[in-house]
C-alpha positions in Angstrom: 235.8 14.3 -62.4 232.3 15.8 -61.8 229.3 13.6 -62.7 227.1 14.5 -65.7 223.3 14.5 -65.5 221.3 14.7 -68.7 218.1 16.6 -68.2 215.5 15.7 -70.9 212.8 18.3 -71.0 211.0 20.7 -73.3 207.7 21.5 -74.9 206.4 24.0 -72.3 207.5 26.1 -69.4 205.6 23.5 -67.2 208.4 21.0 -68.1 211.3 23.4 -68.3 210.8 25.3 -65.0 211.1 22.3 -62.8 213.9 20.9 -64.9 215.8 24.2 -64.5 215.3 24.2 -60.7 216.7 20.6 -60.5 219.6 21.6 -62.7 220.5 24.5 -60.4 220.2 22.2 -57.3 222.5 19.6 -58.9 225.1 22.2 -60.1 225.3 23.5 -56.5 226.2 19.9 -55.5 229.0 19.8 -58.1 227.2 18.1 -61.0 227.6 19.0 -64.7 224.3 19.4 -66.6 223.5 18.6 -70.2 220.1 19.6 -71.7 218.5 17.1 -74.1 215.5 18.3 -76.0 214.1 18.8 -79.4 216.2 21.1 -81.7 213.8 24.1 -81.2 214.0 24.1 -77.4 217.7 23.3 -77.2 218.4 26.3 -79.5 216.3 28.8 -77.5 216.6 27.7 -73.9 219.4 30.3 -73.3 218.7 30.7 -69.6 218.9 27.0 -68.9 222.0 26.3 -66.8 223.5 23.6 -69.0 227.1 23.5 -70.2 225.9 21.6 -73.3 222.6 21.4 -75.2 221.8 18.4 -77.4 219.1 19.0 -80.0 217.3 15.8 -80.8 214.8 14.8 -83.5 211.3 14.5 -81.9 207.7 14.9 -82.9 204.2 14.5 -81.5 201.1 13.2 -83.2 197.3 13.3 -83.0 195.4 10.1 -82.2 193.7 8.6 -85.2 196.3 10.1 -87.6 198.3 7.1 -89.0 200.5 9.2 -91.2 201.4 11.5 -88.3 202.0 8.5 -86.0 204.4 7.0 -88.5 206.3 10.3 -89.0 206.5 10.8 -85.2 207.8 7.3 -84.8 210.6 7.8 -87.4 211.5 11.2 -85.8 211.7 9.6 -82.3 213.9 6.7 -83.6 216.2 9.2 -85.2 216.3 11.2 -81.9 217.1 8.1 -79.9 220.0 7.2 -82.2 221.3 10.8 -81.9 221.1 10.7 -78.1 222.8 7.3 -77.9 225.8 8.5 -80.0 226.0 11.6 -77.8 225.7 9.6 -74.5 228.6 7.4 -75.6 230.8 10.5 -75.7 229.7 12.3 -72.5 228.8 9.2 -70.5 226.1 10.6 -68.2 225.7 9.1 -64.8 221.9 9.6 -64.9 219.2 10.7 -67.3 216.2 12.6 -65.9 213.0 13.2 -67.9 210.3 15.7 -67.2 207.7 14.6 -69.7 206.5 16.0 -73.0 207.4 14.5 -76.4 210.8 16.3 -76.5 212.0 14.2 -73.5 211.3 10.9 -75.1 214.4 10.3 -77.3 216.8 11.2 -74.4 215.1 8.9 -71.9 214.8 6.1 -74.4 218.5 6.4 -75.2 219.3 6.2 -71.5 217.0 3.2 -71.0 218.3 1.2 -73.9 221.9 1.8 -72.8 221.1 0.6 -69.4 221.8 3.9 -67.7 220.1 5.0 -64.4 217.0 6.9 -65.4 214.5 9.1 -63.5 211.1 10.4 -64.6 209.5 13.3 -62.8 205.8 13.8 -63.3 204.6 17.4 -62.5 200.8 16.8 -62.7 198.4 14.8 -60.6 197.6 12.9 -63.8 200.6 11.2 -65.4 201.2 12.5 -68.9 201.2 10.3 -72.0 205.0 10.4 -72.6 205.8 9.6 -68.9 203.1 7.0 -68.8 204.6 5.0 -71.7 208.2 5.1 -70.3 207.7 5.0 -66.5 207.6 1.2 -66.2 211.0 1.1 -67.8 212.9 3.7 -65.8 214.9 3.2 -62.6 213.0 5.7 -60.5 209.7 7.5 -60.7 209.3 10.8 -58.8 206.1 12.9 -58.7 204.7 16.2 -57.5 201.4 15.2 -56.0 200.4 12.5 -53.5 198.0 11.1 -56.1 199.3 9.9 -59.5 196.3 9.1 -61.7 196.6 7.2 -65.1 199.9 5.7 -64.0 200.2 1.9 -64.2 199.5 0.5 -60.7 203.0 -0.8 -60.2 204.4 2.6 -61.2 202.1 4.5 -58.9 203.0 2.2 -56.0 206.8 2.9 -56.3 206.6 6.6 -57.1 208.4 8.9 -54.7 206.5 12.1 -53.8 209.0 15.0 -53.9 206.8 17.9 -54.9 207.2 20.2 -57.9 210.4 22.2 -58.0 209.5 25.9 -58.0 211.6 28.9 -59.3 214.2 30.2 -56.8 212.4 33.5 -56.4 209.3 31.7 -55.3 211.3 29.5 -53.0 212.6 32.7 -51.4 209.2 33.8 -50.3 208.1 30.4 -48.9 208.7 31.5 -45.3 207.1 34.9 -45.5 204.0 35.1 -43.2 200.6 35.7 -44.6 199.4 39.3 -43.9 195.8 39.1 -43.0 194.0 42.2 -44.3 192.8 44.5 -41.6 189.6 46.6 -41.7 190.0 49.6 -44.0 193.3 48.4 -45.5 193.7 47.5 -49.2 192.6 44.1 -50.4 195.3 42.9 -52.8 194.0 40.6 -55.6 196.4 39.0 -58.0 195.0 37.4 -61.2 197.2 35.2 -63.4 195.8 34.4 -66.8 197.7 31.3 -68.0 199.0 30.8 -71.5 196.0 28.6 -72.7 192.4 29.5 -72.7 193.1 32.9 -71.1 190.3 34.8 -72.8 187.7 33.6 -70.2 189.7 34.9 -67.3 190.8 38.1 -69.1 187.2 39.2 -69.9 185.0 37.6 -67.2 187.0 38.4 -64.0 186.9 42.3 -64.4 183.1 42.1 -64.8 182.8 40.0 -61.7 184.9 42.4 -59.7 182.9 45.3 -61.0 179.7 43.6 -59.7 181.1 43.5 -56.1 179.6 45.7 -53.4 181.0 49.2 -53.4 182.5 48.7 -49.9 184.8 46.0 -51.3 185.5 47.7 -54.6 186.8 50.8 -52.7 189.4 48.7 -51.0 190.5 46.5 -53.9 194.0 46.7 -55.5 193.9 44.5 -58.5 196.9 43.2 -60.5 195.9 41.3 -63.5 197.7 39.5 -66.3 195.6 39.6 -69.3 195.6 39.1 -73.1 196.9 42.1 -75.0 193.7 42.3 -77.0 191.6 42.3 -73.8 193.5 45.0 -72.0 191.6 48.0 -73.2 188.2 46.4 -72.3 189.4 45.4 -68.8 190.9 48.8 -68.1 187.5 50.5 -69.0 185.6 48.1 -66.8 187.8 48.7 -63.8 187.8 52.5 -64.4 184.0 52.6 -64.6 183.8 50.6 -61.4 186.4 52.9 -59.7 188.6 49.9 -58.9 192.4 50.5 -58.7 193.9 48.1 -61.2 197.3 47.4 -62.9 196.9 45.4 -66.1 199.7 43.9 -68.2 200.2 40.8 -70.5 203.1 39.7 -68.3 204.5 40.5 -64.8 208.2 40.0 -64.5 208.3 40.4 -60.7 205.7 37.7 -60.0 207.3 36.6 -56.8 207.0 40.0 -55.2 203.4 40.4 -56.4 202.5 36.9 -55.1 204.1 37.6 -51.7 201.9 40.7 -51.3 198.6 39.2 -52.5 195.8 38.4 -50.2 194.0 36.3 -52.7 195.0 34.8 -56.1 192.8 33.8 -59.1 194.4 31.6 -61.7 194.5 28.4 -63.7 195.6 25.2 -62.0 198.6 24.0 -64.0 201.0 22.0 -61.8 203.5 24.9 -61.6 200.9 27.4 -60.6 199.3 25.2 -57.9 202.7 24.4 -56.4 203.8 28.0 -56.4 200.5 29.2 -54.8 201.1 26.5 -52.1 204.7 27.5 -51.6 203.8 31.1 -51.2 200.9 30.1 -48.8 198.2 31.9 -50.7 194.4 31.4 -50.7 193.3 30.8 -54.3 190.4 30.6 -56.6 191.3 28.0 -59.2 189.8 27.8 -62.7 190.9 24.5 -64.3 191.4 24.6 -68.1 188.4 22.6 -69.4 190.2 21.3 -72.5 193.2 20.1 -70.5 194.1 16.5 -71.4 192.7 14.0 -68.8 191.5 16.9 -66.6 195.0 17.2 -65.2 194.4 20.8 -64.1 191.2 19.8 -62.3 193.1 17.1 -60.4 196.0 19.4 -59.6 193.5 21.9 -58.1 192.3 19.3 -55.7 195.6 19.4 -53.8 194.8 22.8 -52.5 191.0 22.5 -52.4 191.0 19.3 -50.4 193.4 20.9 -47.9 191.1 23.9 -47.6 193.4 26.3 -49.3 191.5 26.9 -52.5 188.0 27.0 -54.1 187.6 25.4 -57.6 185.3 27.0 -60.2 184.8 24.8 -63.2 184.4 26.6 -66.5 181.1 24.9 -67.1 179.7 26.6 -64.0 181.7 29.8 -64.2 179.7 33.0 -64.7 180.0 36.6 -63.6 177.6 35.9 -60.8 179.2 32.7 -59.5 182.7 34.4 -59.4 181.3 37.5 -57.8 179.6 35.4 -55.1 182.9 33.6 -54.2 184.9 36.8 -54.3 182.5 38.7 -52.0 182.4 35.8 -49.5 186.2 35.4 -49.3 187.2 39.1 -49.5 184.6 39.9 -46.9 186.0 37.3 -44.4 189.7 38.0 -43.6 189.8 35.2 -41.0 188.7 32.7 -43.7 191.5 34.0 -46.0 194.0 33.4 -43.2 192.8 29.9 -42.6 193.0 29.2 -46.4 196.6 30.6 -46.5 197.7 28.2 -43.7 196.0 25.3 -45.4 197.7 26.1 -48.7 201.1 26.3 -47.0 200.5 23.0 -45.2 200.7 21.0 -48.4 203.6 22.9 -50.0 207.0 21.3 -50.7 209.1 24.4 -51.3 212.3 22.3 -51.1 211.1 20.0 -53.9 214.2 20.7 -56.0 216.4 19.5 -53.2 214.2 16.5 -52.7 214.4 15.6 -56.4 218.1 16.2 -56.4 218.4 13.6 -53.6 216.4 11.1 -55.6 218.6 11.7 -58.7 221.8 11.2 -56.8 220.5 8.0 -55.1 219.4 6.7 -58.5 222.8 7.5 -60.1 224.5 5.3 -57.5 222.6 2.3 -58.9 225.0 2.2 -61.8 
């Protein structure tokens, strides 16, 4: 009989994407997958490769809100009891949590039943849910060499496996970086991010429009932007005579990332690890309101290696971005060095590495 792994994840794509990559890697090894999440995610994660989905009661809360904390506590207790009943029936060999409040009931059920458990932290700063549970799980895996906010004993035993990336990104990990030659197009890819995207949507086109004409003439821009900002961005690019394709979402992101000479984006864990896997120079703009500055700390993985430049929102202006763009786009050799540096810290096989850890942990039982 094939072993069952319960994957406890939800909340955001940042949790679900690596969970899905792990699920696919385990399925290829003969495992059966069950997704445990809150009822909303379990109902709508149609593409998640699980043979069963368990919708559990879960809720988050704001600090300083005693009523909300009490309601969240009751919801989590209810979710744990639901998960414990389900686990007695399916008897999972291991429970793997990816952070976020929807993962808490499933992980707690596994811990209280004495089952092998794994936590995977995607960010350089350990999230609140993982921080509270990490000391009680069998194994802790993480994406970055540094794991801030983790209890010291947890950080010491954490296994660095990287952040599982989508299969289509993994497929371009070995593609060489094509250094732009004189006179050839300079391909710039701009990813907006789901949070705080207005700044990127509206400031980046103005910075590009302020570049010297010699660079603007060669630019080929592909930009994800907010729907309400598309018309303004299109006008700015048209007035600056810059070739630009603008859309709220690009489905073929892997192909666009493979072709890009330079990327501008936020520094969520998934984005940073995908830029590294693709071996791309990057300008990273950490989300200023991100909890515990996790995006800023994620960005340091590439910046410290020499593969990215970080522009903090507090210092981000049209002029500051224009200066960085002009310097990088005008120096193909520097772009090539940054690409090599970015690739040097990548772990494109992170899903396989994490699957190894999960299988080893399951044997503890």
